[in-house]
All heavy atoms as TSV, in Angstrom:
chain	resi	resn	atom	element	x	y	z
A	1	MET	N	N	-21.360	10.056	-1.982
A	1	MET	CA	C	-20.090	9.855	-1.319
A	1	MET	C	C	-19.121	9.099	-2.222
A	1	MET	O	O	-17.948	9.413	-2.245
A	1	MET	CB	C	-20.279	9.071	-0.014
A	1	MET	CG	C	-20.853	9.882	1.113
A	1	MET	SD	S	-20.770	9.124	2.744
A	1	MET	CE	C	-21.044	7.432	2.469
A	2	ASN	N	N	-19.623	8.124	-2.930
A	2	ASN	CA	C	-18.751	7.329	-3.793
A	2	ASN	C	C	-18.071	8.191	-4.850
A	2	ASN	O	O	-16.881	8.029	-5.115
A	2	ASN	CB	C	-19.529	6.206	-4.467
A	2	ASN	CG	C	-20.031	5.179	-3.496
A	2	ASN	OD1	O	-19.538	5.080	-2.381
A	2	ASN	ND2	N	-21.022	4.419	-3.903
A	3	LEU	N	N	-18.838	9.071	-5.467
A	3	LEU	CA	C	-18.276	9.923	-6.510
A	3	LEU	C	C	-17.211	10.864	-5.950
A	3	LEU	O	O	-16.210	11.139	-6.617
A	3	LEU	CB	C	-19.373	10.711	-7.208
A	3	LEU	CG	C	-20.324	9.894	-8.077
A	3	LEU	CD1	C	-21.430	10.781	-8.633
A	3	LEU	CD2	C	-19.579	9.204	-9.185
A	4	ARG	N	N	-17.411	11.343	-4.742
A	4	ARG	CA	C	-16.412	12.220	-4.123
A	4	ARG	C	C	-15.123	11.463	-3.849
A	4	ARG	O	O	-14.026	11.995	-4.050
A	4	ARG	CB	C	-16.963	12.810	-2.828
A	4	ARG	CG	C	-18.058	13.800	-3.059
A	4	ARG	CD	C	-18.524	14.407	-1.767
A	4	ARG	NE	N	-19.808	15.032	-1.990
A	4	ARG	CZ	C	-20.774	15.083	-1.110
A	4	ARG	NH1	N	-20.606	14.544	0.081
A	4	ARG	NH2	N	-21.911	15.669	-1.391
A	5	ILE	N	N	-15.244	10.234	-3.401
A	5	ILE	CA	C	-14.056	9.423	-3.132
A	5	ILE	C	C	-13.309	9.124	-4.429
A	5	ILE	O	O	-12.088	9.240	-4.494
A	5	ILE	CB	C	-14.441	8.127	-2.389
A	5	ILE	CG1	C	-14.927	8.462	-0.982
A	5	ILE	CG2	C	-13.269	7.160	-2.335
A	5	ILE	CD1	C	-15.541	7.303	-0.249
A	6	VAL	N	N	-14.040	8.766	-5.464
A	6	VAL	CA	C	-13.421	8.476	-6.769
A	6	VAL	C	C	-12.747	9.727	-7.325
A	6	VAL	O	O	-11.620	9.675	-7.815
A	6	VAL	CB	C	-14.467	7.927	-7.759
A	6	VAL	CG1	C	-13.902	7.862	-9.166
A	6	VAL	CG2	C	-14.946	6.569	-7.316
A	7	TYR	N	N	-13.413	10.865	-7.235
A	7	TYR	CA	C	-12.859	12.127	-7.726
A	7	TYR	C	C	-11.568	12.479	-6.983
A	7	TYR	O	O	-10.563	12.827	-7.596
A	7	TYR	CB	C	-13.899	13.248	-7.563
A	7	TYR	CG	C	-13.391	14.614	-7.928
A	7	TYR	CD1	C	-13.322	15.022	-9.253
A	7	TYR	CD2	C	-12.985	15.517	-6.943
A	7	TYR	CE1	C	-12.859	16.279	-9.598
A	7	TYR	CE2	C	-12.517	16.772	-7.273
A	7	TYR	CZ	C	-12.456	17.148	-8.594
A	7	TYR	OH	O	-11.985	18.393	-8.937
A	8	ALA	N	N	-11.601	12.376	-5.659
A	8	ALA	CA	C	-10.425	12.709	-4.855
A	8	ALA	C	C	-9.268	11.762	-5.143
A	8	ALA	O	O	-8.109	12.180	-5.175
A	8	ALA	CB	C	-10.781	12.672	-3.381
A	9	THR	N	N	-9.577	10.498	-5.370
A	9	THR	CA	C	-8.539	9.524	-5.684
A	9	THR	C	C	-7.926	9.818	-7.053
A	9	THR	O	O	-6.707	9.799	-7.214
A	9	THR	CB	C	-9.120	8.089	-5.671
A	9	THR	OG1	O	-9.740	7.858	-4.417
A	9	THR	CG2	C	-8.032	7.072	-5.882
A	10	GLU	N	N	-8.770	10.096	-8.019
A	10	GLU	CA	C	-8.306	10.339	-9.390
A	10	GLU	C	C	-7.420	11.573	-9.488
A	10	GLU	O	O	-6.397	11.560	-10.168
A	10	GLU	CB	C	-9.513	10.485	-10.320
A	10	GLU	CG	C	-9.177	10.732	-11.759
A	10	GLU	CD	C	-8.601	9.511	-12.458
A	10	GLU	OE1	O	-8.890	8.380	-12.007
A	10	GLU	OE2	O	-7.860	9.688	-13.431
A	11	TYR	N	N	-7.801	12.660	-8.823
A	11	TYR	CA	C	-7.075	13.917	-8.934
A	11	TYR	C	C	-6.174	14.207	-7.743
A	11	TYR	O	O	-5.644	15.312	-7.611
A	11	TYR	CB	C	-8.062	15.073	-9.158
A	11	TYR	CG	C	-8.769	14.946	-10.482
A	11	TYR	CD1	C	-10.089	14.510	-10.543
A	11	TYR	CD2	C	-8.106	15.215	-11.670
A	11	TYR	CE1	C	-10.738	14.369	-11.766
A	11	TYR	CE2	C	-8.746	15.082	-12.890
A	11	TYR	CZ	C	-10.058	14.656	-12.926
A	11	TYR	OH	O	-10.686	14.520	-14.134
A	12	ASN	N	N	-5.999	13.221	-6.862
A	12	ASN	CA	C	-5.088	13.306	-5.722
A	12	ASN	C	C	-5.405	14.491	-4.798
A	12	ASN	O	O	-4.508	15.174	-4.316
A	12	ASN	CB	C	-3.631	13.367	-6.202
A	12	ASN	CG	C	-2.675	12.965	-5.105
A	12	ASN	OD1	O	-3.026	12.240	-4.185
A	12	ASN	ND2	N	-1.456	13.458	-5.200
A	13	HIS	N	N	-6.686	14.730	-4.551
A	13	HIS	CA	C	-7.112	15.766	-3.610
A	13	HIS	C	C	-7.238	15.174	-2.213
A	13	HIS	O	O	-7.514	13.981	-2.053
A	13	HIS	CB	C	-8.475	16.349	-4.007
A	13	HIS	CG	C	-8.444	17.188	-5.245
A	13	HIS	ND1	N	-7.637	18.284	-5.383
A	13	HIS	CD2	C	-9.131	17.086	-6.398
A	13	HIS	CE1	C	-7.831	18.830	-6.566
A	13	HIS	NE2	N	-8.730	18.107	-7.223
A	14	ALA	N	N	-7.052	16.010	-1.229
A	14	ALA	CA	C	-7.252	15.584	0.151
A	14	ALA	C	C	-8.749	15.499	0.440
A	14	ALA	O	O	-9.555	16.192	-0.190
A	14	ALA	CB	C	-6.594	16.576	1.107
A	15	VAL	N	N	-9.115	14.636	1.368
A	15	VAL	CA	C	-10.508	14.489	1.778
A	15	VAL	C	C	-10.599	14.572	3.293
A	15	VAL	O	O	-9.634	14.303	4.008
A	15	VAL	CB	C	-11.121	13.148	1.310
A	15	VAL	CG1	C	-11.239	13.079	-0.181
A	15	VAL	CG2	C	-10.353	11.974	1.851
A	16	MET	N	N	-11.768	14.980	3.766
A	16	MET	CA	C	-12.073	14.907	5.180
A	16	MET	C	C	-13.218	13.916	5.319
A	16	MET	O	O	-14.330	14.174	4.859
A	16	MET	CB	C	-12.467	16.264	5.752
A	16	MET	CG	C	-12.719	16.201	7.248
A	16	MET	SD	S	-12.948	17.814	8.028
A	16	MET	CE	C	-14.420	18.372	7.232
A	17	LEU	N	N	-12.919	12.768	5.920
A	17	LEU	CA	C	-13.925	11.736	6.133
A	17	LEU	C	C	-14.507	11.903	7.522
A	17	LEU	O	O	-13.773	12.118	8.483
A	17	LEU	CB	C	-13.295	10.342	6.030
A	17	LEU	CG	C	-12.607	9.976	4.732
A	17	LEU	CD1	C	-11.953	8.611	4.870
A	17	LEU	CD2	C	-13.592	9.973	3.599
A	18	THR	N	N	-15.815	11.800	7.631
A	18	THR	CA	C	-16.472	11.758	8.930
A	18	THR	C	C	-16.815	10.302	9.188
A	18	THR	O	O	-17.500	9.669	8.399
A	18	THR	CB	C	-17.748	12.615	8.940
A	18	THR	OG1	O	-17.398	13.952	8.564
A	18	THR	CG2	C	-18.383	12.621	10.319
A	19	GLU	N	N	-16.286	9.781	10.303
A	19	GLU	CA	C	-16.435	8.368	10.621
A	19	GLU	C	C	-17.287	8.197	11.881
A	19	GLU	O	O	-17.115	8.908	12.859
A	19	GLU	CB	C	-15.051	7.743	10.829
A	19	GLU	CG	C	-15.089	6.270	11.075
A	19	GLU	CD	C	-13.711	5.684	11.276
A	19	GLU	OE1	O	-12.783	6.426	11.649
A	19	GLU	OE2	O	-13.566	4.484	11.072
A	20	TRP	N	N	-18.202	7.243	11.818
A	20	TRP	CA	C	-19.066	6.894	12.945
A	20	TRP	C	C	-18.388	5.775	13.721
A	20	TRP	O	O	-18.036	4.747	13.146
A	20	TRP	CB	C	-20.421	6.441	12.439
A	20	TRP	CG	C	-21.359	6.018	13.518
A	20	TRP	CD1	C	-21.549	4.757	14.000
A	20	TRP	CD2	C	-22.247	6.852	14.254
A	20	TRP	NE1	N	-22.493	4.756	14.981
A	20	TRP	CE2	C	-22.938	6.043	15.157
A	20	TRP	CE3	C	-22.505	8.211	14.240
A	20	TRP	CZ2	C	-23.889	6.544	16.039
A	20	TRP	CZ3	C	-23.451	8.706	15.107
A	20	TRP	CH2	C	-24.132	7.872	15.994
A	21	ASP	N	N	-18.164	5.984	15.026
A	21	ASP	CA	C	-17.492	4.979	15.831
A	21	ASP	C	C	-18.188	4.845	17.172
A	21	ASP	O	O	-17.973	5.649	18.076
A	21	ASP	CB	C	-16.021	5.354	16.021
A	21	ASP	CG	C	-15.235	4.290	16.751
A	21	ASP	OD1	O	-15.644	3.115	16.712
A	21	ASP	OD2	O	-14.197	4.632	17.348
A	22	ASP	N	N	-19.063	3.849	17.280
A	22	ASP	CA	C	-19.735	3.506	18.535
A	22	ASP	C	C	-20.467	4.698	19.165
A	22	ASP	O	O	-20.335	4.974	20.339
A	22	ASP	CB	C	-18.728	2.913	19.510
A	22	ASP	CG	C	-19.411	2.132	20.630
A	22	ASP	OD1	O	-20.541	1.643	20.421
A	22	ASP	OD2	O	-18.816	2.017	21.719
A	23	GLY	N	N	-21.224	5.412	18.354
A	23	GLY	CA	C	-22.025	6.519	18.855
A	23	GLY	C	C	-21.347	7.874	18.781
A	23	GLY	O	O	-21.951	8.892	19.111
A	24	PHE	N	N	-20.108	7.915	18.390
A	24	PHE	CA	C	-19.365	9.165	18.286
A	24	PHE	C	C	-18.865	9.336	16.857
A	24	PHE	O	O	-18.651	8.366	16.148
A	24	PHE	CB	C	-18.166	9.170	19.247
A	24	PHE	CG	C	-18.551	9.080	20.685
A	24	PHE	CD1	C	-18.545	7.852	21.326
A	24	PHE	CD2	C	-18.939	10.203	21.382
A	24	PHE	CE1	C	-18.917	7.749	22.658
A	24	PHE	CE2	C	-19.307	10.119	22.709
A	24	PHE	CZ	C	-19.305	8.890	23.349
A	25	THR	N	N	-18.671	10.571	16.460
A	25	THR	CA	C	-18.106	10.834	15.144
A	25	THR	C	C	-16.757	11.517	15.306
A	25	THR	O	O	-16.530	12.240	16.275
A	25	THR	CB	C	-19.024	11.740	14.295
A	25	THR	OG1	O	-19.180	12.995	14.947
A	25	THR	CG2	C	-20.365	11.088	14.058
A	26	HIS	N	N	-15.872	11.247	14.388
A	26	HIS	CA	C	-14.612	11.978	14.335
A	26	HIS	C	C	-14.174	12.103	12.886
A	26	HIS	O	O	-14.587	11.329	12.030
A	26	HIS	CB	C	-13.528	11.346	15.217
A	26	HIS	CG	C	-13.128	9.970	14.836
A	26	HIS	ND1	N	-13.799	8.847	15.232
A	26	HIS	CD2	C	-12.103	9.543	14.072
A	26	HIS	CE1	C	-13.213	7.785	14.732
A	26	HIS	NE2	N	-12.185	8.177	14.024
A	27	ASN	N	N	-13.352	13.107	12.642
A	27	ASN	CA	C	-12.909	13.411	11.282
A	27	ASN	C	C	-11.501	12.901	11.047
A	27	ASN	O	O	-10.652	12.962	11.929
A	27	ASN	CB	C	-12.947	14.916	11.024
A	27	ASN	CG	C	-14.354	15.443	11.050
A	27	ASN	OD1	O	-15.296	14.753	10.672
A	27	ASN	ND2	N	-14.519	16.672	11.492
A	28	ILE	N	N	-11.288	12.412	9.844
A	28	ILE	CA	C	-9.968	11.962	9.397
A	28	ILE	C	C	-9.654	12.732	8.126
A	28	ILE	O	O	-10.449	12.722	7.182
A	28	ILE	CB	C	-9.960	10.452	9.111
A	28	ILE	CG1	C	-10.317	9.672	10.361
A	28	ILE	CG2	C	-8.614	10.017	8.560
A	28	ILE	CD1	C	-10.578	8.207	10.109
A	29	THR	N	N	-8.503	13.408	8.101
A	29	THR	CA	C	-8.116	14.186	6.934
A	29	THR	C	C	-6.861	13.584	6.322
A	29	THR	O	O	-5.893	13.307	7.026
A	29	THR	CB	C	-7.848	15.653	7.316
A	29	THR	OG1	O	-9.023	16.177	7.939
A	29	THR	CG2	C	-7.517	16.489	6.104
A	30	GLY	N	N	-6.914	13.366	5.025
A	30	GLY	CA	C	-5.768	12.814	4.310
A	30	GLY	C	C	-6.110	12.577	2.855
A	30	GLY	O	O	-7.138	13.033	2.363
A	31	ARG	N	N	-5.261	11.840	2.181
A	31	ARG	CA	C	-5.467	11.517	0.767
A	31	ARG	C	C	-5.823	10.049	0.636
A	31	ARG	O	O	-5.241	9.204	1.308
A	31	ARG	CB	C	-4.217	11.823	-0.043
A	31	ARG	CG	C	-3.869	13.294	0.001
A	31	ARG	CD	C	-2.775	13.630	-0.989
A	31	ARG	NE	N	-2.355	15.009	-0.841
A	31	ARG	CZ	C	-2.979	16.055	-1.361
A	31	ARG	NH1	N	-4.053	15.872	-2.067
A	31	ARG	NH2	N	-2.530	17.278	-1.178
A	32	VAL	N	N	-6.792	9.762	-0.236
A	32	VAL	CA	C	-7.217	8.379	-0.458
A	32	VAL	C	C	-6.128	7.691	-1.268
A	32	VAL	O	O	-5.812	8.108	-2.382
A	32	VAL	CB	C	-8.574	8.314	-1.190
A	32	VAL	CG1	C	-8.963	6.870	-1.436
A	32	VAL	CG2	C	-9.646	9.034	-0.405
A	33	HIS	N	N	-5.561	6.649	-0.705
A	33	HIS	CA	C	-4.517	5.892	-1.388
A	33	HIS	C	C	-5.119	4.764	-2.207
A	33	HIS	O	O	-4.727	4.538	-3.345
A	33	HIS	CB	C	-3.525	5.340	-0.369
A	33	HIS	CG	C	-2.406	4.562	-0.977
A	33	HIS	ND1	N	-2.447	3.208	-1.121
A	33	HIS	CD2	C	-1.229	4.982	-1.487
A	33	HIS	CE1	C	-1.330	2.806	-1.692
A	33	HIS	NE2	N	-0.566	3.865	-1.923
A	34	ASN	N	N	-6.081	4.050	-1.606
A	34	ASN	CA	C	-6.731	2.955	-2.336
A	34	ASN	C	C	-8.089	2.636	-1.729
A	34	ASN	O	O	-8.383	3.007	-0.599
A	34	ASN	CB	C	-5.850	1.709	-2.334
A	34	ASN	CG	C	-5.696	1.114	-0.962
A	34	ASN	OD1	O	-5.751	1.812	0.037
A	34	ASN	ND2	N	-5.487	-0.184	-0.893
A	35	VAL	N	N	-8.908	1.969	-2.526
A	35	VAL	CA	C	-10.183	1.428	-2.074
A	35	VAL	C	C	-10.057	-0.086	-2.215
A	35	VAL	O	O	-9.830	-0.591	-3.308
A	35	VAL	CB	C	-11.362	1.952	-2.918
A	35	VAL	CG1	C	-12.670	1.347	-2.452
A	35	VAL	CG2	C	-11.419	3.472	-2.874
A	36	ASP	N	N	-10.171	-0.788	-1.100
A	36	ASP	CA	C	-9.978	-2.243	-1.103
A	36	ASP	C	C	-11.327	-2.949	-1.189
A	36	ASP	O	O	-12.109	-2.915	-0.240
A	36	ASP	CB	C	-9.241	-2.666	0.159
A	36	ASP	CG	C	-8.780	-4.100	0.122
A	36	ASP	OD1	O	-9.214	-4.847	-0.775
A	36	ASP	OD2	O	-7.979	-4.477	1.003
A	37	PRO	N	N	-11.628	-3.590	-2.320
A	37	PRO	CA	C	-12.930	-4.236	-2.479
A	37	PRO	C	C	-13.076	-5.520	-1.668
A	37	PRO	O	O	-14.186	-5.976	-1.432
A	37	PRO	CB	C	-13.009	-4.528	-3.977
A	37	PRO	CG	C	-11.593	-4.622	-4.408
A	37	PRO	CD	C	-10.819	-3.681	-3.521
A	38	ILE	N	N	-11.971	-6.096	-1.213
A	38	ILE	CA	C	-12.044	-7.331	-0.438
A	38	ILE	C	C	-12.402	-7.037	1.010
A	38	ILE	O	O	-13.307	-7.648	1.577
A	38	ILE	CB	C	-10.715	-8.109	-0.541
A	38	ILE	CG1	C	-10.512	-8.537	-1.992
A	38	ILE	CG2	C	-10.720	-9.317	0.397
A	38	ILE	CD1	C	-9.161	-9.121	-2.275
A	39	THR	N	N	-11.706	-6.089	1.631
A	39	THR	CA	C	-11.980	-5.754	3.037
A	39	THR	C	C	-13.004	-4.640	3.180
A	39	THR	O	O	-13.367	-4.277	4.296
A	39	THR	CB	C	-10.690	-5.320	3.754
A	39	THR	OG1	O	-10.189	-4.137	3.123
A	39	THR	CG2	C	-9.652	-6.418	3.725
A	40	LEU	N	N	-13.431	-4.076	2.049
A	40	LEU	CA	C	-14.371	-2.943	2.034
A	40	LEU	C	C	-13.846	-1.791	2.880
A	40	LEU	O	O	-14.546	-1.230	3.723
A	40	LEU	CB	C	-15.763	-3.374	2.503
A	40	LEU	CG	C	-16.428	-4.464	1.671
A	40	LEU	CD1	C	-17.760	-4.845	2.283
A	40	LEU	CD2	C	-16.604	-4.026	0.235
A	41	GLY	N	N	-12.607	-1.434	2.627
A	41	GLY	CA	C	-11.980	-0.357	3.377
A	41	GLY	C	C	-11.322	0.656	2.469
A	41	GLY	O	O	-11.099	0.426	1.285
A	42	LEU	N	N	-11.010	1.789	3.058
A	42	LEU	CA	C	-10.302	2.862	2.368
A	42	LEU	C	C	-8.924	2.992	2.998
A	42	LEU	O	O	-8.802	3.056	4.220
A	42	LEU	CB	C	-11.035	4.194	2.533
A	42	LEU	CG	C	-12.428	4.306	1.951
A	42	LEU	CD1	C	-13.077	5.595	2.416
A	42	LEU	CD2	C	-12.359	4.269	0.452
A	43	GLY	N	N	-7.913	3.046	2.168
A	43	GLY	CA	C	-6.571	3.327	2.656
A	43	GLY	C	C	-6.333	4.820	2.581
A	43	GLY	O	O	-6.402	5.409	1.510
A	44	ILE	N	N	-6.062	5.439	3.716
A	44	ILE	CA	C	-5.892	6.890	3.797
A	44	ILE	C	C	-4.460	7.197	4.234
A	44	ILE	O	O	-3.983	6.642	5.220
A	44	ILE	CB	C	-6.872	7.513	4.815
A	44	ILE	CG1	C	-8.314	7.139	4.489
A	44	ILE	CG2	C	-6.708	9.026	4.895
A	44	ILE	CD1	C	-8.828	7.700	3.196
A	45	VAL	N	N	-3.796	8.083	3.508
A	45	VAL	CA	C	-2.481	8.572	3.903
A	45	VAL	C	C	-2.698	9.900	4.613
A	45	VAL	O	O	-3.199	10.858	4.017
A	45	VAL	CB	C	-1.551	8.752	2.681
A	45	VAL	CG1	C	-0.214	9.305	3.121
A	45	VAL	CG2	C	-1.388	7.442	1.948
A	46	LEU	N	N	-2.360	9.940	5.890
A	46	LEU	CA	C	-2.551	11.137	6.697
A	46	LEU	C	C	-1.462	12.163	6.414
A	46	LEU	O	O	-0.454	11.858	5.785
A	46	LEU	CB	C	-2.553	10.764	8.173
A	46	LEU	CG	C	-3.574	9.704	8.596
A	46	LEU	CD1	C	-3.391	9.346	10.058
A	46	LEU	CD2	C	-4.981	10.176	8.327
A	47	LYS	N	N	-1.663	13.397	6.898
A	47	LYS	CA	C	-0.691	14.461	6.692
A	47	LYS	C	C	0.679	14.105	7.265
A	47	LYS	O	O	1.704	14.479	6.723
A	47	LYS	CB	C	-1.190	15.747	7.366
A	47	LYS	CG	C	-1.563	16.829	6.432
A	47	LYS	CD	C	-1.924	18.068	7.195
A	47	LYS	CE	C	-2.317	19.149	6.227
A	47	LYS	NZ	N	-2.761	20.342	6.903
A	48	SER	N	N	0.668	13.383	8.360
A	48	SER	CA	C	1.923	13.023	9.020
A	48	SER	C	C	2.680	11.930	8.270
A	48	SER	O	O	3.785	11.571	8.649
A	48	SER	CB	C	1.638	12.552	10.445
A	48	SER	OG	O	0.829	11.385	10.413
A	49	GLY	N	N	2.072	11.385	7.212
A	49	GLY	CA	C	2.702	10.334	6.441
A	49	GLY	C	C	2.297	8.938	6.877
A	49	GLY	O	O	2.675	7.963	6.257
A	50	LYS	N	N	1.519	8.852	7.939
A	50	LYS	CA	C	1.058	7.551	8.418
A	50	LYS	C	C	-0.088	7.053	7.547
A	50	LYS	O	O	-0.787	7.834	6.915
A	50	LYS	CB	C	0.604	7.641	9.868
A	50	LYS	CG	C	1.731	7.943	10.824
A	50	LYS	CD	C	1.247	7.948	12.240
A	50	LYS	CE	C	2.395	8.269	13.174
A	50	LYS	NZ	N	1.957	8.289	14.561
A	51	PHE	N	N	-0.267	5.751	7.560
A	51	PHE	CA	C	-1.301	5.102	6.762
A	51	PHE	C	C	-2.386	4.584	7.691
A	51	PHE	O	O	-2.083	3.986	8.721
A	51	PHE	CB	C	-0.680	3.943	5.977
A	51	PHE	CG	C	-1.616	3.317	4.993
A	51	PHE	CD1	C	-1.868	3.912	3.777
A	51	PHE	CD2	C	-2.249	2.134	5.282
A	51	PHE	CE1	C	-2.722	3.332	2.855
A	51	PHE	CE2	C	-3.104	1.540	4.378
A	51	PHE	CZ	C	-3.339	2.150	3.163
A	52	GLU	N	N	-3.643	4.833	7.355
A	52	GLU	CA	C	-4.758	4.373	8.177
A	52	GLU	C	C	-5.788	3.684	7.293
A	52	GLU	O	O	-6.098	4.157	6.210
A	52	GLU	CB	C	-5.393	5.550	8.910
A	52	GLU	CG	C	-6.463	5.121	9.886
A	52	GLU	CD	C	-6.893	6.248	10.808
A	52	GLU	OE1	O	-6.087	7.160	11.053
A	52	GLU	OE2	O	-8.039	6.210	11.257
A	53	GLN	N	N	-6.298	2.565	7.764
A	53	GLN	CA	C	-7.345	1.817	7.062
A	53	GLN	C	C	-8.683	2.168	7.720
A	53	GLN	O	O	-8.825	2.055	8.931
A	53	GLN	CB	C	-7.073	0.318	7.165
A	53	GLN	CG	C	-7.928	-0.531	6.291
A	53	GLN	CD	C	-7.544	-0.446	4.818
A	53	GLN	OE1	O	-6.469	-0.015	4.464
A	53	GLN	NE2	N	-8.447	-0.855	3.968
A	54	VAL	N	N	-9.648	2.607	6.929
A	54	VAL	CA	C	-10.961	3.000	7.428
A	54	VAL	C	C	-12.004	2.095	6.787
A	54	VAL	O	O	-12.025	1.936	5.563
A	54	VAL	CB	C	-11.261	4.483	7.077
A	54	VAL	CG1	C	-12.649	4.876	7.538
A	54	VAL	CG2	C	-10.219	5.398	7.663
A	55	ALA	N	N	-12.868	1.514	7.600
A	55	ALA	CA	C	-13.945	0.668	7.077
A	55	ALA	C	C	-14.950	1.553	6.349
A	55	ALA	O	O	-15.428	2.559	6.893
A	55	ALA	CB	C	-14.619	-0.085	8.207
A	56	PHE	N	N	-15.258	1.177	5.118
A	56	PHE	CA	C	-16.154	1.999	4.301
A	56	PHE	C	C	-17.534	2.136	4.934
A	56	PHE	O	O	-18.171	3.168	4.823
A	56	PHE	CB	C	-16.271	1.403	2.898
A	56	PHE	CG	C	-16.981	2.302	1.936
A	56	PHE	CD1	C	-16.363	3.440	1.460
A	56	PHE	CD2	C	-18.261	2.015	1.517
A	56	PHE	CE1	C	-17.020	4.283	0.578
A	56	PHE	CE2	C	-18.920	2.846	0.633
A	56	PHE	CZ	C	-18.294	3.980	0.164
A	57	ILE	N	N	-17.981	1.094	5.627
A	57	ILE	CA	C	-19.318	1.123	6.220
A	57	ILE	C	C	-19.415	2.147	7.358
A	57	ILE	O	O	-20.503	2.628	7.674
A	57	ILE	CB	C	-19.727	-0.277	6.707
A	57	ILE	CG1	C	-21.215	-0.343	6.950
A	57	ILE	CG2	C	-18.936	-0.695	7.928
A	57	ILE	CD1	C	-21.747	-1.738	7.052
A	58	SER	N	N	-18.297	2.529	7.959
A	58	SER	CA	C	-18.319	3.493	9.060
A	58	SER	C	C	-18.239	4.945	8.587
A	58	SER	O	O	-18.408	5.863	9.383
A	58	SER	CB	C	-17.182	3.209	10.045
A	58	SER	OG	O	-15.936	3.477	9.444
A	59	VAL	N	N	-18.010	5.169	7.290
A	59	VAL	CA	C	-17.905	6.529	6.757
A	59	VAL	C	C	-19.302	7.083	6.533
A	59	VAL	O	O	-20.120	6.488	5.825
A	59	VAL	CB	C	-17.098	6.535	5.431
A	59	VAL	CG1	C	-17.082	7.938	4.833
A	59	VAL	CG2	C	-15.696	6.037	5.670
A	60	ILE	N	N	-19.601	8.220	7.166
A	60	ILE	CA	C	-20.920	8.833	7.024
A	60	ILE	C	C	-20.869	10.162	6.274
A	60	ILE	O	O	-21.902	10.736	5.976
A	60	ILE	CB	C	-21.622	9.011	8.381
A	60	ILE	CG1	C	-20.800	9.906	9.302
A	60	ILE	CG2	C	-21.897	7.661	9.007
A	60	ILE	CD1	C	-21.522	10.288	10.572
A	61	GLY	N	N	-19.660	10.646	5.974
A	61	GLY	CA	C	-19.537	11.901	5.240
A	61	GLY	C	C	-18.181	12.027	4.583
A	61	GLY	O	O	-17.180	11.575	5.121
A	62	VAL	N	N	-18.172	12.643	3.397
A	62	VAL	CA	C	-16.931	12.866	2.655
A	62	VAL	C	C	-16.935	14.283	2.123
A	62	VAL	O	O	-17.900	14.705	1.494
A	62	VAL	CB	C	-16.789	11.883	1.468
A	62	VAL	CG1	C	-15.532	12.172	0.681
A	62	VAL	CG2	C	-16.810	10.447	1.942
A	63	LYS	N	N	-15.861	15.011	2.393
A	63	LYS	CA	C	-15.708	16.357	1.860
A	63	LYS	C	C	-14.370	16.439	1.148
A	63	LYS	O	O	-13.340	16.091	1.732
A	63	LYS	CB	C	-15.759	17.399	2.975
A	63	LYS	CG	C	-15.633	18.816	2.497
A	63	LYS	CD	C	-15.756	19.799	3.635
A	63	LYS	CE	C	-15.665	21.216	3.096
A	63	LYS	NZ	N	-15.722	22.185	4.181
A	64	VAL	N	N	-14.375	16.850	-0.112
A	64	VAL	CA	C	-13.135	16.975	-0.885
A	64	VAL	C	C	-12.532	18.330	-0.574
A	64	VAL	O	O	-13.191	19.361	-0.669
A	64	VAL	CB	C	-13.407	16.844	-2.392
A	64	VAL	CG1	C	-12.125	17.041	-3.187
A	64	VAL	CG2	C	-14.030	15.483	-2.704
A	65	LEU	N	N	-11.250	18.321	-0.205
A	65	LEU	CA	C	-10.519	19.556	0.116
A	65	LEU	C	C	-9.566	19.867	-1.024
A	65	LEU	O	O	-9.025	18.986	-1.663
A	65	LEU	CB	C	-9.719	19.380	1.414
A	65	LEU	CG	C	-10.520	18.898	2.623
A	65	LEU	CD1	C	-9.588	18.625	3.776
A	65	LEU	CD2	C	-11.570	19.915	3.007
A	66	ASN	N	N	-9.332	21.151	-1.268
A	66	ASN	CA	C	-8.378	21.556	-2.325
A	66	ASN	C	C	-7.115	22.060	-1.713
A	66	ASN	O	O	-7.016	22.593	-0.715
A	66	ASN	CB	C	-8.989	22.647	-3.224
A	66	ASN	CG	C	-10.087	22.057	-4.082
A	66	ASN	OD1	O	-10.078	20.878	-4.384
A	66	ASN	ND2	N	-11.008	22.901	-4.469
């Protein structure tokens, strides 16, 4: 997963993250803006232009989209 996130960040590809949230999973699609080593989170820019912070520990899957 780490390599996919780094690759998508480096080449500005969109990703689909699968996030685990209290027994349920949901997908977040966007571009990785940053990886924050202090809060252990990913900054994701969504298609709508909104910014979302995702906790790295809750990410259970990463798919790089072209």
